[in-house]
Backbone and ligand atoms as CSV (ligand in chain L), in Angstrom:
chain,resi,resn,atom,element,x,y,z
A,1,UNK,N,N,16.454,-45.542,-48.438
A,1,UNK,CA,C,17.665,-44.725,-48.333
A,1,UNK,C,C,17.292,-43.262,-48.103
A,2,UNK,N,N,16.332,-42.835,-48.935
A,2,UNK,CA,C,15.889,-41.455,-48.796
A,2,UNK,C,C,15.343,-41.212,-47.381
A,3,UNK,N,N,14.631,-42.237,-46.918
A,3,UNK,CA,C,13.999,-42.120,-45.603
A,3,UNK,C,C,15.020,-41.942,-44.480
A,4,UNK,N,N,16.061,-42.763,-44.561
A,4,UNK,CA,C,17.063,-42.662,-43.486
A,4,UNK,C,C,17.711,-41.280,-43.509
A,5,UNK,N,N,17.916,-40.762,-44.750
A,5,UNK,CA,C,18.510,-39.423,-44.851
A,5,UNK,C,C,17.634,-38.402,-44.162
A,6,UNK,N,N,16.356,-38.524,-44.399
A,6,UNK,CA,C,15.386,-37.588,-43.821
A,6,UNK,C,C,15.391,-37.688,-42.287
A,7,UNK,N,N,15.381,-38.951,-41.845
A,7,UNK,CA,C,15.375,-39.178,-40.391
A,7,UNK,C,C,16.635,-38.598,-39.762
A,8,UNK,N,N,17.729,-38.778,-40.458
A,8,UNK,CA,C,19.008,-38.273,-39.953
A,8,UNK,C,C,18.961,-36.752,-39.831
A,9,UNK,N,N,18.381,-36.125,-40.906
A,9,UNK,CA,C,18.302,-34.660,-40.893
A,9,UNK,C,C,17.486,-34.187,-39.696
A,10,UNK,N,N,16.382,-34.871,-39.470
A,10,UNK,CA,C,15.535,-34.483,-38.330
A,10,UNK,C,C,16.296,-34.668,-37.026
A,11,UNK,N,N,16.987,-35.787,-36.953
A,11,UNK,CA,C,17.765,-36.076,-35.754
A,11,UNK,C,C,18.797,-34.973,-35.502
A,12,UNK,N,N,19.520,-34.605,-36.577
A,12,UNK,CA,C,20.564,-33.586,-36.439
A,12,UNK,C,C,19.972,-32.244,-36.021
A,13,UNK,N,N,18.834,-31.888,-36.674
A,13,UNK,CA,C,18.197,-30.625,-36.297
A,13,UNK,C,C,17.847,-30.661,-34.818
A,14,UNK,N,N,17.332,-31.821,-34.413
A,14,UNK,CA,C,16.958,-31.994,-33.008
A,14,UNK,C,C,18.139,-31.753,-32.099
A,15,UNK,N,N,19.245,-32.372,-32.427
A,15,UNK,CA,C,20.442,-32.222,-31.591
A,15,UNK,C,C,20.878,-30.763,-31.547
A,16,UNK,N,N,20.838,-30.118,-32.717
A,16,UNK,CA,C,21.261,-28.724,-32.804
A,16,UNK,C,C,20.395,-27.829,-31.915
A,17,UNK,N,N,19.070,-27.982,-32.078
A,17,UNK,CA,C,18.156,-27.162,-31.292
A,17,UNK,C,C,18.359,-27.435,-29.806
A,18,UNK,N,N,18.513,-28.716,-29.503
A,18,UNK,CA,C,18.664,-29.092,-28.106
A,18,UNK,C,C,19.933,-28.477,-27.513
A,19,UNK,N,N,21.039,-28.548,-28.280
A,19,UNK,CA,C,22.278,-28.060,-27.687
A,19,UNK,C,C,22.273,-26.536,-27.548
A,20,UNK,N,N,21.613,-25.841,-28.503
A,20,UNK,CA,C,21.499,-24.389,-28.347
A,20,UNK,C,C,20.727,-24.075,-27.087
A,21,UNK,N,N,19.689,-24.873,-26.893
A,21,UNK,CA,C,18.844,-24.659,-25.744
A,21,UNK,C,C,19.617,-24.845,-24.448
A,22,UNK,N,N,20.430,-25.904,-24.432
A,22,UNK,CA,C,21.122,-26.146,-23.169
A,22,UNK,C,C,22.228,-25.114,-22.964
A,23,UNK,N,N,22.737,-24.562,-24.066
A,23,UNK,CA,C,23.728,-23.496,-23.930
A,23,UNK,C,C,23.078,-22.265,-23.308
A,24,UNK,N,N,21.864,-21.989,-23.769
A,24,UNK,CA,C,21.135,-20.843,-23.230
A,24,UNK,C,C,20.957,-21.017,-21.722
A,25,UNK,N,N,20.552,-22.217,-21.344
A,25,UNK,CA,C,20.342,-22.472,-19.919
A,25,UNK,C,C,21.611,-22.252,-19.132
A,26,UNK,N,N,22.704,-22.719,-19.714
A,26,UNK,CA,C,23.972,-22.580,-19.008
A,26,UNK,C,C,24.298,-21.116,-18.726
A,27,UNK,N,N,24.126,-20.267,-19.754
A,27,UNK,CA,C,24.533,-18.887,-19.532
A,27,UNK,C,C,23.575,-18.198,-18.563
A,28,UNK,N,N,22.306,-18.634,-18.559
A,28,UNK,CA,C,21.394,-18.091,-17.561
A,28,UNK,C,C,21.826,-18.478,-16.165
A,29,UNK,N,N,22.291,-19.718,-16.069
A,29,UNK,CA,C,22.663,-20.206,-14.757
A,29,UNK,C,C,23.884,-19.488,-14.213
A,30,UNK,N,N,24.849,-19.169,-15.082
A,30,UNK,CA,C,26.123,-18.704,-14.553
A,30,UNK,C,C,25.970,-17.423,-13.729
A,31,UNK,N,N,25.009,-16.567,-14.070
A,31,UNK,CA,C,24.799,-15.371,-13.264
A,31,UNK,C,C,24.387,-15.783,-11.850
A,32,UNK,N,N,23.551,-16.824,-11.802
A,32,UNK,CA,C,23.103,-17.305,-10.497
A,32,UNK,C,C,24.215,-18.001,-9.754
A,33,UNK,N,N,24.941,-18.862,-10.483
A,33,UNK,CA,C,26.000,-19.637,-9.834
A,33,UNK,C,C,26.998,-18.678,-9.200
A,34,UNK,N,N,27.214,-17.504,-9.820
A,34,UNK,CA,C,28.156,-16.558,-9.252
A,34,UNK,C,C,27.783,-16.205,-7.819
A,35,UNK,N,N,26.534,-15.810,-7.627
A,35,UNK,CA,C,26.097,-15.467,-6.266
A,35,UNK,C,C,26.203,-16.672,-5.354
A,36,UNK,N,N,25.929,-17.847,-5.937
A,36,UNK,CA,C,25.946,-19.048,-5.096
A,36,UNK,C,C,27.353,-19.533,-4.810
A,37,UNK,N,N,28.325,-19.113,-5.638
A,37,UNK,CA,C,29.673,-19.645,-5.425
A,37,UNK,C,C,30.510,-18.731,-4.543
A,38,UNK,N,N,29.869,-17.834,-3.842
A,38,UNK,CA,C,30.608,-16.971,-2.921
A,38,UNK,C,C,31.049,-17.751,-1.683
A,39,UNK,N,N,31.886,-17.143,-0.863
A,39,UNK,CA,C,32.467,-17.897,0.256
A,39,UNK,C,C,31.461,-18.220,1.346
A,40,UNK,N,N,30.344,-17.486,1.390
A,40,UNK,CA,C,29.408,-17.668,2.507
A,40,UNK,C,C,28.145,-18.393,2.036
A,41,UNK,N,N,27.404,-18.887,3.029
A,41,UNK,CA,C,26.156,-19.583,2.729
A,41,UNK,C,C,24.973,-18.663,3.019
A,42,UNK,N,N,23.816,-19.043,2.517
A,42,UNK,CA,C,22.600,-18.276,2.758
A,42,UNK,C,C,22.301,-18.228,4.268
A,43,UNK,N,N,22.633,-19.328,4.965
A,43,UNK,CA,C,22.401,-19.374,6.415
A,43,UNK,C,C,23.238,-18.310,7.124
A,44,UNK,N,N,24.482,-18.116,6.645
A,44,UNK,CA,C,25.333,-17.077,7.251
A,44,UNK,C,C,24.744,-15.687,7.015
A,45,UNK,N,N,24.193,-15.484,5.811
A,45,UNK,CA,C,23.577,-14.181,5.516
A,45,UNK,C,C,22.422,-13.924,6.482
A,46,UNK,N,N,21.648,-14.964,6.754
A,46,UNK,CA,C,20.504,-14.816,7.660
A,46,UNK,C,C,20.963,-14.511,9.091
A,47,UNK,N,N,21.963,-15.256,9.582
A,47,UNK,CA,C,22.525,-14.975,10.904
A,47,UNK,C,C,23.101,-13.567,10.915
A,48,UNK,N,N,23.816,-13.246,9.830
A,48,UNK,CA,C,24.468,-11.951,9.725
A,48,UNK,C,C,23.465,-10.813,9.775
A,49,UNK,N,N,22.309,-11.028,9.218
A,49,UNK,CA,C,21.277,-9.990,9.216
A,49,UNK,C,C,20.890,-9.653,10.657
A,50,UNK,N,N,20.690,-10.684,11.473
A,50,UNK,CA,C,20.340,-10.482,12.878
A,50,UNK,C,C,21.461,-9.730,13.592
A,51,UNK,N,N,22.697,-10.187,13.391
A,51,UNK,CA,C,23.850,-9.554,14.033
A,51,UNK,C,C,23.952,-8.096,13.597
A,52,UNK,N,N,23.817,-7.886,12.299
A,52,UNK,CA,C,24.005,-6.546,11.740
A,52,UNK,C,C,22.921,-5.577,12.233
A,53,UNK,N,N,21.675,-6.045,12.200
A,53,UNK,CA,C,20.587,-5.156,12.624
A,53,UNK,C,C,20.745,-4.775,14.097
A,54,UNK,N,N,21.261,-5.687,14.889
A,54,UNK,CA,C,21.397,-5.443,16.310
A,54,UNK,C,C,22.607,-4.551,16.626
A,55,UNK,N,N,23.716,-4.759,15.901
A,55,UNK,CA,C,24.974,-4.108,16.307
A,55,UNK,C,C,25.492,-3.031,15.365
A,56,UNK,N,N,25.123,-3.078,14.117
A,56,UNK,CA,C,25.795,-2.240,13.125
A,56,UNK,C,C,24.855,-1.247,12.443
A,57,UNK,N,N,23.584,-1.627,12.337
A,57,UNK,CA,C,22.654,-0.844,11.527
A,57,UNK,C,C,22.481,0.578,12.048
A,58,UNK,N,N,22.611,0.757,13.365
A,58,UNK,CA,C,22.423,2.084,13.931
A,58,UNK,C,C,23.369,3.091,13.257
A,59,UNK,N,N,24.548,2.645,12.885
A,59,UNK,CA,C,25.489,3.540,12.202
A,59,UNK,C,C,25.529,3.305,10.687
A,60,UNK,N,N,25.603,2.027,10.290
A,60,UNK,CA,C,25.810,1.740,8.857
A,60,UNK,C,C,24.514,1.636,8.059
A,61,UNK,N,N,23.372,1.703,8.743
A,61,UNK,CA,C,22.095,1.589,8.035
A,61,UNK,C,C,21.660,0.135,7.947
A,62,UNK,N,N,20.340,-0.080,7.902
A,62,UNK,CA,C,19.791,-1.444,7.922
A,62,UNK,C,C,20.276,-2.295,6.771
A,63,UNK,N,N,20.436,-1.662,5.612
A,63,UNK,CA,C,20.898,-2.420,4.454
A,63,UNK,C,C,22.341,-2.066,4.124
A,64,UNK,N,N,23.088,-1.660,5.137
A,64,UNK,CA,C,24.504,-1.343,5.003
A,64,UNK,C,C,24.759,-0.220,4.011
A,65,UNK,N,N,23.756,0.653,3.865
A,65,UNK,CA,C,23.866,1.730,2.875
A,65,UNK,C,C,24.616,2.947,3.399
A,66,UNK,N,N,25.029,2.887,4.688
A,66,UNK,CA,C,25.713,4.036,5.276
A,66,UNK,C,C,24.702,5.030,5.826
A,67,UNK,N,N,25.140,5.867,6.748
A,67,UNK,CA,C,24.236,6.904,7.263
A,67,UNK,C,C,25.018,8.193,7.405
A,68,UNK,N,N,24.286,9.231,7.666
A,68,UNK,CA,C,24.937,10.512,7.892
A,68,UNK,C,C,25.118,10.788,9.359
A,69,UNK,N,N,24.857,9.770,10.144
A,69,UNK,CA,C,25.009,9.929,11.587
A,69,UNK,C,C,26.390,10.516,11.860
A,70,UNK,N,N,26.387,11.717,12.348
A,70,UNK,CA,C,27.673,12.366,12.543
A,70,UNK,C,C,28.250,11.989,13.892
A,71,UNK,N,N,29.439,11.422,13.847
A,71,UNK,CA,C,30.092,11.024,15.083
A,71,UNK,C,C,31.148,12.080,15.407
A,72,UNK,N,N,31.736,11.960,16.568
A,72,UNK,CA,C,32.768,12.921,16.936
A,72,UNK,C,C,33.828,12.998,15.847
A,73,UNK,N,N,34.434,14.097,15.654
A,73,UNK,CA,C,35.457,14.349,14.630
A,73,UNK,C,C,34.916,14.222,13.215
A,74,UNK,N,N,33.600,14.238,13.117
A,74,UNK,CA,C,33.001,14.250,11.784
A,74,UNK,C,C,33.165,12.968,10.988
A,75,UNK,N,N,33.611,11.865,11.622
A,75,UNK,CA,C,33.730,10.658,10.805
A,75,UNK,C,C,32.348,10.032,10.634
A,76,UNK,N,N,32.049,9.619,9.398
A,76,UNK,CA,C,30.721,9.106,9.099
A,76,UNK,C,C,30.798,7.617,8.780
A,77,UNK,N,N,29.821,6.843,9.257
A,77,UNK,CA,C,29.835,5.412,8.957
A,77,UNK,C,C,29.636,5.171,7.454
A,78,UNK,N,N,30.621,4.602,6.806
A,78,UNK,CA,C,30.505,4.452,5.351
A,78,UNK,C,C,29.521,3.350,4.968
A,79,UNK,N,N,28.997,3.406,3.732
A,79,UNK,CA,C,28.194,2.281,3.232
A,79,UNK,C,C,29.093,1.040,3.159
A,80,UNK,N,N,28.521,-0.117,3.430
A,80,UNK,CA,C,29.276,-1.369,3.303
A,80,UNK,C,C,28.632,-2.237,2.223
A,81,UNK,N,N,27.703,-1.627,1.485
A,81,UNK,CA,C,26.899,-2.399,0.530
A,81,UNK,C,C,27.521,-2.497,-0.864
A,82,UNK,N,N,28.796,-2.179,-0.964
A,82,UNK,CA,C,29.462,-2.321,-2.253
A,82,UNK,C,C,29.562,-1.024,-3.034
A,83,UNK,N,N,28.982,0.066,-2.523
A,83,UNK,CA,C,29.033,1.326,-3.257
A,83,UNK,C,C,30.200,2.187,-2.790
A,84,UNK,N,N,30.888,1.768,-1.741
A,84,UNK,CA,C,31.991,2.587,-1.233
A,84,UNK,C,C,33.305,1.817,-1.285
A,85,UNK,N,N,34.069,1.974,-0.252
A,85,UNK,CA,C,35.454,1.548,-0.268
A,85,UNK,C,C,35.673,0.115,0.238
A,86,UNK,N,N,34.684,-0.451,0.906
A,86,UNK,CA,C,34.889,-1.702,1.651
A,86,UNK,C,C,35.467,-2.827,0.794
A,87,UNK,N,N,35.148,-2.864,-0.495
A,87,UNK,CA,C,35.637,-3.985,-1.315
A,87,UNK,C,C,37.150,-3.934,-1.563
A,88,UNK,N,N,37.776,-2.825,-1.156
A,88,UNK,CA,C,39.238,-2.754,-1.258
A,88,UNK,C,C,39.914,-3.615,-0.190
A,89,UNK,N,N,39.120,-4.089,0.767
A,89,UNK,CA,C,39.710,-4.832,1.880
A,89,UNK,C,C,39.405,-6.316,1.795
A,90,UNK,N,N,40.439,-7.110,2.072
A,90,UNK,CA,C,40.270,-8.562,2.070
A,90,UNK,C,C,39.412,-8.973,3.263
A,91,UNK,N,N,39.013,-10.235,3.252
A,91,UNK,CA,C,38.182,-10.744,4.339
A,91,UNK,C,C,38.830,-10.516,5.704
A,92,UNK,N,N,40.151,-10.777,5.788
A,92,UNK,CA,C,40.784,-10.627,7.101
A,92,UNK,C,C,40.888,-9.147,7.482
A,93,UNK,N,N,41.033,-8.273,6.505
A,93,UNK,CA,C,41.058,-6.838,6.837
A,93,UNK,C,C,39.682,-6.351,7.290
A,94,UNK,N,N,38.645,-6.870,6.649
A,94,UNK,CA,C,37.292,-6.488,7.060
A,94,UNK,C,C,37.043,-6.953,8.495
A,95,UNK,N,N,37.541,-8.150,8.782
A,95,UNK,CA,C,37.359,-8.661,10.132
A,95,UNK,C,C,38.144,-7.822,11.137
A,96,UNK,N,N,39.322,-7.378,10.696
A,96,UNK,CA,C,40.114,-6.535,11.594
A,96,UNK,C,C,39.382,-5.221,11.887
A,97,UNK,N,N,38.754,-4.630,10.854
A,97,UNK,CA,C,37.986,-3.395,11.083
A,97,UNK,C,C,36.915,-3.629,12.144
A,98,UNK,N,N,36.272,-4.790,12.079
A,98,UNK,CA,C,35.215,-5.085,13.042
A,98,UNK,C,C,35.806,-5.302,14.435
A,99,UNK,N,N,36.917,-6.015,14.478
A,99,UNK,CA,C,37.568,-6.259,15.781
A,99,UNK,C,C,38.060,-4.985,16.424
A,100,UNK,N,N,38.729,-4.165,15.627
A,100,UNK,CA,C,39.440,-3.016,16.186
A,100,UNK,C,C,38.619,-1.730,16.182
A,101,UNK,N,N,37.540,-1.691,15.409
A,101,UNK,CA,C,36.773,-0.457,15.295
A,101,UNK,C,C,37.580,0.582,14.547
A,102,UNK,N,N,37.338,1.862,14.830
A,102,UNK,CA,C,38.054,2.934,14.141
A,102,UNK,C,C,39.550,2.785,14.351
A,103,UNK,N,N,40.245,2.488,13.267
A,103,UNK,CA,C,41.677,2.228,13.409
A,103,UNK,C,C,42.457,3.509,13.653
A,104,UNK,N,N,42.034,4.557,12.972
A,104,UNK,CA,C,42.757,5.821,13.136
A,104,UNK,C,C,42.267,6.507,14.414
A,105,UNK,N,N,42.983,7.516,14.860
A,105,UNK,CA,C,42.580,8.193,16.086
A,105,UNK,C,C,41.222,8.845,15.945
A,106,UNK,N,N,40.931,9.276,14.723
A,106,UNK,CA,C,39.650,9.958,14.539
A,106,UNK,C,C,38.516,8.945,14.353
A,107,UNK,N,N,38.869,7.652,14.208
A,107,UNK,CA,C,37.853,6.631,13.980
A,107,UNK,C,C,36.912,6.499,15.166
A,108,UNK,N,N,35.671,6.319,14.864
A,108,UNK,CA,C,34.707,6.299,15.958
A,108,UNK,C,C,33.908,5.004,16.037
A,109,UNK,N,N,34.269,4.044,15.245
A,109,UNK,CA,C,33.540,2.782,15.356
A,109,UNK,C,C,34.046,2.018,16.578
A,110,UNK,N,N,33.114,1.479,17.359
A,110,UNK,CA,C,33.559,0.740,18.553
A,110,UNK,C,C,34.271,-0.567,18.193
A,111,UNK,N,N,35.029,-1.088,19.142
A,111,UNK,CA,C,35.704,-2.390,18.944
A,111,UNK,C,C,34.702,-3.508,19.208
A,112,UNK,N,N,34.614,-4.440,18.255
A,112,UNK,CA,C,33.688,-5.553,18.474
A,112,UNK,C,C,34.426,-6.844,18.832
A,113,UNK,N,N,35.726,-6.710,19.052
A,113,UNK,CA,C,36.553,-7.895,19.283
A,113,UNK,C,C,35.933,-8.872,20.282
A,114,UNK,N,N,35.555,-8.349,21.456
A,114,UNK,CA,C,35.040,-9.245,22.494
A,114,UNK,C,C,33.522,-9.216,22.587
A,115,UNK,N,N,32.895,-8.430,21.735
A,115,UNK,CA,C,31.432,-8.313,21.818
A,115,UNK,C,C,30.719,-9.337,20.951
A,116,UNK,N,N,31.413,-9.801,19.915
A,116,UNK,CA,C,30.794,-10.768,18.999
A,116,UNK,C,C,31.654,-12.012,18.890
A,117,UNK,N,N,30.995,-13.147,18.627
A,117,UNK,CA,C,31.747,-14.381,18.389
A,117,UNK,C,C,32.319,-14.338,16.973
A,118,UNK,N,N,33.340,-15.163,16.743
A,118,UNK,CA,C,33.977,-15.185,15.418
A,118,UNK,C,C,32.956,-15.433,14.302
A,119,UNK,N,N,32.085,-16.424,14.508
A,119,UNK,CA,C,31.139,-16.734,13.423
A,119,UNK,C,C,30.115,-15.617,13.242
A,120,UNK,N,N,29.881,-14.823,14.283
A,120,UNK,CA,C,28.963,-13.694,14.129
A,120,UNK,C,C,29.616,-12.568,13.311
A,121,UNK,N,N,30.928,-12.384,13.522
A,121,UNK,CA,C,31.638,-11.358,12.740
A,121,UNK,C,C,31.619,-11.740,11.258
A,122,UNK,N,N,31.923,-13.022,10.992
A,122,UNK,CA,C,31.923,-13.477,9.595
A,122,UNK,C,C,30.529,-13.352,8.989
A,123,UNK,N,N,29.520,-13.694,9.793
A,123,UNK,CA,C,28.147,-13.622,9.294
A,123,UNK,C,C,27.768,-12.174,8.971
A,124,UNK,N,N,28.226,-11.227,9.801
A,124,UNK,CA,C,27.931,-9.818,9.537
A,124,UNK,C,C,28.552,-9.392,8.199
A,125,UNK,N,N,29.755,-9.891,7.922
A,125,UNK,CA,C,30.401,-9.581,6.639
A,125,UNK,C,C,29.593,-10.209,5.496
A,126,UNK,N,N,29.183,-11.473,5.702
A,126,UNK,CA,C,28.366,-12.143,4.680
A,126,UNK,C,C,27.115,-11.322,4.381
A,127,UNK,N,N,26.510,-10.776,5.451
A,127,UNK,CA,C,25.285,-9.999,5.257
A,127,UNK,C,C,25.541,-8.774,4.379
A,128,UNK,N,N,26.573,-7.971,4.726
A,128,UNK,CA,C,26.730,-6.768,3.888
A,128,UNK,C,C,27.266,-7.119,2.511
A,129,UNK,N,N,28.012,-8.227,2.403
A,129,UNK,CA,C,28.474,-8.608,1.055
A,129,UNK,C,C,27.324,-9.119,0.180
A,130,UNK,N,N,26.243,-9.567,0.823
A,130,UNK,CA,C,25.129,-10.066,0.012
A,130,UNK,C,C,24.497,-8.935,-0.799
A,131,UNK,N,N,24.807,-7.683,-0.468
A,131,UNK,CA,C,24.311,-6.549,-1.260
A,131,UNK,C,C,25.241,-6.211,-2.419
A,132,UNK,N,N,26.413,-6.840,-2.454
A,132,UNK,CA,C,27.372,-6.515,-3.506
A,132,UNK,C,C,26.942,-7.159,-4.823
A,133,UNK,N,N,27.078,-6.425,-5.912
A,133,UNK,CA,C,26.825,-7.004,-7.225
A,133,UNK,C,C,27.953,-7.984,-7.533
A,134,UNK,N,N,27.720,-8.843,-8.517
A,134,UNK,CA,C,28.772,-9.777,-8.904
A,134,UNK,C,C,30.029,-9.032,-9.354
A,135,UNK,N,N,29.845,-7.894,-10.021
A,135,UNK,CA,C,30.998,-7.133,-10.517
A,135,UNK,C,C,31.855,-6.644,-9.346
A,136,UNK,N,N,31.204,-6.109,-8.329
A,136,UNK,CA,C,31.945,-5.624,-7.158
A,136,UNK,C,C,32.603,-6.798,-6.434
A,137,UNK,N,N,31.859,-7.890,-6.334
A,137,UNK,CA,C,32.408,-9.070,-5.653
A,137,UNK,C,C,33.658,-9.562,-6.370
A,138,UNK,N,N,33.634,-9.560,-7.700
A,138,UNK,CA,C,34.807,-10.011,-8.460
A,138,UNK,C,C,35.986,-9.068,-8.267
A,139,UNK,N,N,35.707,-7.760,-8.227
A,139,UNK,CA,C,36.785,-6.779,-7.978
A,139,UNK,C,C,37.407,-7.049,-6.627
A,140,UNK,N,N,36.555,-7.323,-5.657
A,140,UNK,CA,C,37.026,-7.606,-4.298
A,140,UNK,C,C,37.930,-8.837,-4.300
A,141,UNK,N,N,37.498,-9.893,-5.014
A,141,UNK,CA,C,38.316,-11.111,-5.076
A,141,UNK,C,C,39.674,-10.816,-5.689
A,142,UNK,N,N,39.661,-10.009,-6.753
A,142,UNK,CA,C,40.909,-9.670,-7.445
A,142,UNK,C,C,41.835,-8.887,-6.529
A,143,UNK,N,N,41.273,-7.864,-5.869
A,143,UNK,CA,C,42.086,-7.028,-4.977
A,143,UNK,C,C,42.624,-7.837,-3.820
A,144,UNK,N,N,41.810,-8.749,-3.278
A,144,UNK,CA,C,42.260,-9.559,-2.151
A,144,UNK,C,C,43.419,-10.456,-2.582
A,145,UNK,N,N,43.341,-10.953,-3.828
A,145,UNK,CA,C,44.408,-11.843,-4.311
A,145,UNK,C,C,45.721,-11.113,-4.478
A,146,UNK,N,N,45.661,-9.803,-4.779
A,146,UNK,CA,C,46.882,-9.049,-5.043
A,146,UNK,C,C,47.645,-8.719,-3.773
A,147,UNK,N,N,47.000,-8.969,-2.623
A,147,UNK,CA,C,47.658,-8.561,-1.370
A,147,UNK,C,C,48.650,-9.602,-0.898
L,1,LIG,C1,C,28.957,3.897,16.409
L,1,LIG,C2,C,28.807,3.696,14.962
L,1,LIG,C3,C,29.258,2.380,14.336
L,1,LIG,C4,C,28.850,1.099,14.654
L,1,LIG,C5,C,27.868,0.675,15.742
L,1,LIG,C6,C,29.520,0.232,13.704
L,1,LIG,N1,N,30.316,0.960,12.857
L,1,LIG,FE1,FE,31.498,0.209,11.367
L,1,LIG,N2,N,32.252,2.056,11.041
L,1,LIG,C7,C,31.830,3.221,11.656
L,1,LIG,C8,C,32.649,4.336,11.185
L,1,LIG,C9,C,32.488,5.793,11.612
L,1,LIG,C10,C,33.586,3.793,10.283
L,1,LIG,C11,C,34.701,4.528,9.537
L,1,LIG,C12,C,35.981,4.346,10.295
L,1,LIG,C13,C,35.903,5.022,11.637
L,1,LIG,O1,O,35.765,6.257,11.656
L,1,LIG,O2,O,35.948,4.336,12.659
L,1,LIG,C14,C,33.303,2.352,10.218
L,1,LIG,C15,C,34.006,1.461,9.403
L,1,LIG,C16,C,33.670,0.128,9.242
L,1,LIG,C17,C,34.321,-0.774,8.320
L,1,LIG,C18,C,35.460,-0.418,7.381
L,1,LIG,C19,C,34.831,0.056,6.097
L,1,LIG,C20,C,35.795,0.386,5.008
L,1,LIG,O3,O,35.316,0.818,3.945
L,1,LIG,O4,O,36.992,0.206,5.193
L,1,LIG,C21,C,33.700,-1.976,8.425
L,1,LIG,C22,C,33.999,-3.253,7.652
L,1,LIG,C23,C,32.660,-1.830,9.415
L,1,LIG,N3,N,32.652,-0.542,9.884
L,1,LIG,C24,C,31.802,-2.841,9.789
L,1,LIG,C25,C,30.948,-2.742,10.890
L,1,LIG,C26,C,30.187,-3.857,11.408
L,1,LIG,C27,C,30.129,-5.252,10.796
L,1,LIG,C28,C,29.527,-3.394,12.515
L,1,LIG,C29,C,28.668,-4.196,13.461
L,1,LIG,C30,C,29.233,-5.393,14.030
L,1,LIG,C31,C,29.847,-1.984,12.657
L,1,LIG,N4,N,30.715,-1.623,11.656
L,1,LIG,C32,C,29.349,-1.149,13.651
L,1,LIG,C33,C,30.822,3.333,12.590
L,1,LIG,C34,C,30.191,2.281,13.212
């Protein structure tokens, strides 16, 4: 009788330690799962990198950090890496910016509507969003939902 009690205690301790352990793993994973549960795939980020370096980096910087390249009327290419305003715009608004270029009269970004394929535009967005922290990405999701 005593023996079974002892065995049971060991068993319970085992279960306890094991479940704490798996809880730890879970919380470690969730930070990763966040990046993985975004709308785009790693393949899109890779395609997007090629598109971005070829078409956008000259103004927005290789890592979408923005540049001081002064364009006419003093408009400057903003960072798209999550440190500026871009997360205020939903996916379709970001795509519209790419299609239409500078929306305002003073805007100096060229129109990419006919220069890039649809999947290339999306891939370019995936690329600059890959620099966004999870916190910025979540803010973006929230703001997009409110529209
Ligand atoms: C000739 C320079 C130039 C090039 C090339 C360029 N941009 Fe821009 N981009 C700008 C400027 C300047 C703005 C700010 C609005 C304006 O003045 O047109 C802007 C704004 C944007 C915005 C809106 C940002 C916001 O915070 O609302 C997005 C998105 C964007 N660009 C994405 C791209 C992508 C993707 C490419 C490549 C396919 C690209 N841009 C190529 C200069 C450029």
